C-alpha positions as CSV (number, residue, x, y, z in Angstrom):
1,M,0.0,0.0,-0.2
2,T,1.4,3.7,-1.0
3,L,0.5,6.5,1.1
4,P,0.3,9.9,0.3
5,P,3.9,12.4,0.6
6,G,4.3,12.7,4.2
7,Q,1.6,10.4,6.0
8,R,2.2,7.4,8.3
9,G,-0.4,4.4,9.0
10,V,-1.4,4.0,12.5
11,D,-3.3,1.5,14.3
12,G,-6.3,2.7,16.0
13,F,-8.4,5.9,15.2
14,P,-7.6,8.6,17.4
15,R,-9.6,11.6,18.6
16,F,-7.6,14.3,17.1
17,G,-7.9,18.1,16.8
18,T,-6.9,21.5,18.1
19,H,-9.8,21.6,20.9
20,L,-10.6,18.2,21.6
21,H,-9.8,18.2,25.3
22,H,-13.3,19.5,25.2
23,P,-15.8,16.8,25.3
24,P,-17.9,16.1,22.0
25,P,-21.1,18.7,21.9
26,P,-24.4,17.1,22.5
27,V,-26.7,15.5,20.1
28,P,-30.0,16.9,19.9
29,A,-32.9,14.6,20.2
30,D,-33.8,15.5,16.7
31,P,-30.8,16.4,14.7
32,V,-31.1,18.2,11.2
33,I,-28.9,19.8,8.9
34,E,-29.9,23.3,7.9
35,M,-29.1,24.7,4.2
36,S,-29.0,28.0,3.5
37,G,-27.1,31.2,1.7
38,A,-27.7,31.7,-2.2
39,L,-30.7,29.8,-2.1
40,T,-34.5,31.1,-2.9
41,E,-35.5,29.6,0.3
42,D,-33.7,27.8,3.2
43,I,-34.3,24.1,3.9
44,T,-33.8,21.8,6.7
45,L,-33.2,18.3,6.5
46,S,-33.6,15.5,8.9
47,V,-30.6,13.2,9.7
48,A,-33.5,10.6,9.8
49,G,-34.7,11.9,6.5
50,L,-31.0,11.7,5.2
51,A,-30.6,8.0,6.3
52,K,-33.8,7.4,4.0
53,L,-32.1,8.7,0.6
54,P,-30.2,6.4,-1.7
55,R,-27.4,5.0,0.4
56,Q,-23.9,4.7,-0.7
57,E,-20.8,2.6,0.6
58,L,-17.2,4.1,0.2
59,R,-13.8,2.2,1.0
60,A,-11.3,4.6,1.4
61,D,-8.4,6.4,3.4
62,F,-8.6,9.2,6.0
63,H,-5.5,11.3,6.0
64,C,-5.1,13.5,9.0
65,V,-2.7,16.9,7.9
66,A,-0.5,16.0,10.9
67,G,0.7,13.0,9.3
68,W,-1.3,10.1,10.3
69,S,-3.2,8.1,8.3
70,A,-6.0,5.3,8.8
71,T,-6.6,3.1,5.8
72,D,-9.2,0.8,4.3
73,L,-11.8,2.3,6.0
74,L,-15.7,1.6,4.8
75,W,-18.1,4.8,5.2
76,E,-21.3,4.8,4.6
77,G,-24.0,7.7,4.1
78,V,-25.3,9.8,1.1
79,K,-22.9,11.5,-1.5
80,F,-23.4,15.1,-1.1
81,G,-23.0,15.5,-5.2
82,A,-26.3,13.7,-5.0
83,L,-28.0,15.4,-2.4
84,Y,-26.8,18.7,-3.9
85,R,-28.2,18.1,-7.4
86,T,-31.7,16.8,-5.8
87,Q,-32.4,18.6,-2.8
88,V,-30.3,22.3,-3.1
89,E,-29.8,22.7,-7.4
90,P,-33.6,23.6,-7.8
91,L,-33.5,26.2,-5.1
92,F,-31.2,28.2,-7.0
93,A,-32.5,31.3,-9.1
94,P,-31.7,31.4,-12.5
95,D,-27.9,32.2,-13.5
96,T,-26.7,31.7,-9.8
97,S,-23.2,30.4,-9.6
98,I,-22.0,28.3,-6.5
99,S,-18.5,28.8,-6.0
100,H,-18.0,27.5,-2.3
101,V,-19.6,25.5,-0.1
102,V,-18.9,26.1,4.0
103,F,-19.9,23.0,6.4
104,E,-20.2,23.5,10.0
105,G,-20.2,21.4,12.8
106,L,-21.9,21.3,16.1
107,D,-18.6,22.1,17.8
108,G,-18.2,25.2,15.5
109,H,-15.9,23.6,13.4
110,R,-16.2,25.4,9.9
111,S,-14.6,24.2,6.6
112,I,-15.0,26.1,3.4
113,V,-14.7,23.9,0.2
114,L,-14.4,24.8,-3.3
115,L,-17.8,23.6,-5.0
116,E,-15.7,21.3,-7.3
117,D,-14.1,19.6,-4.6
118,A,-17.4,18.7,-2.7
119,L,-19.0,17.3,-5.6
120,A,-16.0,14.6,-6.0
121,D,-17.4,11.6,-6.5
122,D,-15.7,10.4,-3.1
123,V,-17.3,12.7,-1.0
124,L,-20.3,11.7,1.5
125,I,-22.3,12.7,4.4
126,A,-21.6,9.7,6.4
127,D,-23.4,8.2,9.4
128,R,-21.3,4.9,9.8
129,L,-18.3,3.6,9.7
130,D,-16.7,-0.2,9.3
131,G,-20.7,-1.3,9.9
132,R,-21.4,0.9,12.8
133,P,-23.1,4.1,13.6
134,L,-20.7,7.0,14.2
135,D,-20.0,7.6,17.9
136,S,-19.9,10.9,19.3
137,D,-16.3,11.2,19.8
138,H,-15.7,11.0,15.8
139,G,-18.8,12.8,14.4
140,A,-22.0,11.7,15.5
141,P,-24.8,12.1,14.0
142,V,-23.5,12.8,10.7
143,R,-20.0,14.2,9.5
144,L,-18.8,15.2,6.2
145,V,-16.1,12.6,4.5
146,S,-13.7,14.0,1.8
147,P,-11.1,11.2,1.2
148,S,-8.8,13.1,-1.3
149,Q,-8.7,16.2,1.1
150,Y,-6.9,16.5,4.8
151,G,-9.3,15.5,7.5
152,F,-9.9,18.9,8.4
153,V,-11.8,19.4,5.5
154,S,-14.1,16.8,6.9
155,T,-16.4,18.6,9.4
156,K,-17.9,16.3,12.2
157,H,-21.0,16.5,13.8
158,L,-22.7,18.5,10.6
159,C,-25.5,20.7,11.2
160,R,-25.2,23.6,8.6
161,V,-24.5,23.8,5.0
162,E,-23.9,27.3,3.2
163,F,-24.0,27.6,-0.4
164,H,-21.9,30.9,-2.0
165,T,-21.3,32.5,-5.0
166,S,-18.0,34.1,-3.8
167,Q,-15.4,33.0,-1.4
168,P,-16.8,33.8,1.9
169,P,-14.9,35.7,4.9
170,D,-12.2,33.4,6.4
171,P,-10.7,34.6,9.8
172,D,-7.8,32.7,9.4
173,R,-6.5,34.3,5.8
174,W,-3.4,36.1,7.3
175,S,-1.8,33.5,9.6
176,P,1.2,32.1,8.1
177,I,-0.3,28.8,9.1
178,A,-3.5,29.1,7.4
179,A,-5.0,25.8,6.1
180,H,-4.6,25.3,2.5
181,R,-8.0,26.2,0.3
182,R,-7.8,23.0,-1.3
183,A,-6.0,20.4,0.9
184,R,-5.4,17.9,-1.8
185,V,-3.9,15.1,0.2
186,W,-1.7,13.5,-3.0
187,Q,-0.6,17.4,-3.7
188,E,0.5,17.8,0.1
189,E,-1.5,20.8,0.2
190,R,-1.4,21.2,3.7
191,H,-0.9,25.2,4.2
192,R,-1.0,28.2,2.0
193,R,2.0,29.6,2.8
194,L,4.6,26.9,4.2
195,S,5.6,23.9,2.1
196,G,4.3,20.5,3.1
197,R,7.9,19.1,3.6
198,V,8.4,21.8,6.1
199,V,5.7,21.2,8.6
200,R,6.4,17.2,8.4
201,P,8.5,16.7,10.9
202,V,7.0,19.7,13.2
203,Y,3.6,17.6,13.0
204,R,5.2,14.4,13.7
205,T,6.4,15.7,17.1
206,L,3.0,17.1,18.4
207,I,0.7,13.8,16.9
208,G,1.4,12.2,20.7
209,P,0.8,15.3,22.8
210,I,-2.2,16.1,20.8
211,R,-3.8,12.6,20.9
212,A,-3.2,12.6,24.8
213,L,-5.0,15.7,25.2
214,S,-7.7,14.9,22.7
215,A,-8.2,11.5,25.0
216,R,-9.0,13.8,27.8
217,G,-12.4,14.9,26.2
218,S,-13.1,11.4,25.0
219,R,-16.9,9.6,25.8
220,T,-15.0,6.3,25.0
221,G,-11.7,6.3,26.5
222,P,-8.1,6.9,24.9
223,G,-7.9,6.0,21.7
224,G,-11.6,5.8,20.8
225,G,-11.3,2.2,19.6
226,R,-11.9,1.5,16.3
227,T,-14.9,3.7,15.8
228,G,-13.7,6.6,13.6
229,P,-10.8,8.6,12.9
230,G,-9.9,12.0,13.7
């Protein structure tokens, strides 16, 4: 098996991130995904309703920007492209041209994705992994999964999707370590201003400490078991 540049395979699937010493956000009794932005009307899709749409299985790897990769995962969910074309496109006014999609989670994390990347054939809104529902540590009730991009794009606890006709405001745009706008794994697009080769050794020294810190907020214990990546 060949991994992308700068990636190393890991055993298990750590709960991983920048603020994950906090516990996962509580899941509402009837979770929904709100869709807004350049639409003629906002729509709300229940997670229960999402599960009734045509399903897709996807076997793919998951690559964290910090340099670890979880391999041979079996995701299940709904293709974002199919959801977009059936539920969202009919709500655009004539001549509306969408360029970006913003995905937001219950934990406040937001990822800004080019439409062409969001519509890739391997992008899912997933609710199951390896035959089991996602747990709270790893994105319950549903999360975005974009295997060709680094894991920070794959927003957990997905609750809101916005559609934009231009680049949305980016609070990190001036940061020297701002995330790359496309985050394509095989091109090693980790950051906008720093090359992937430069940050590789730095990230590798941080994997252990961040993993340990993240475990403090875990609801399943250190490492989280085989329940999902990052």
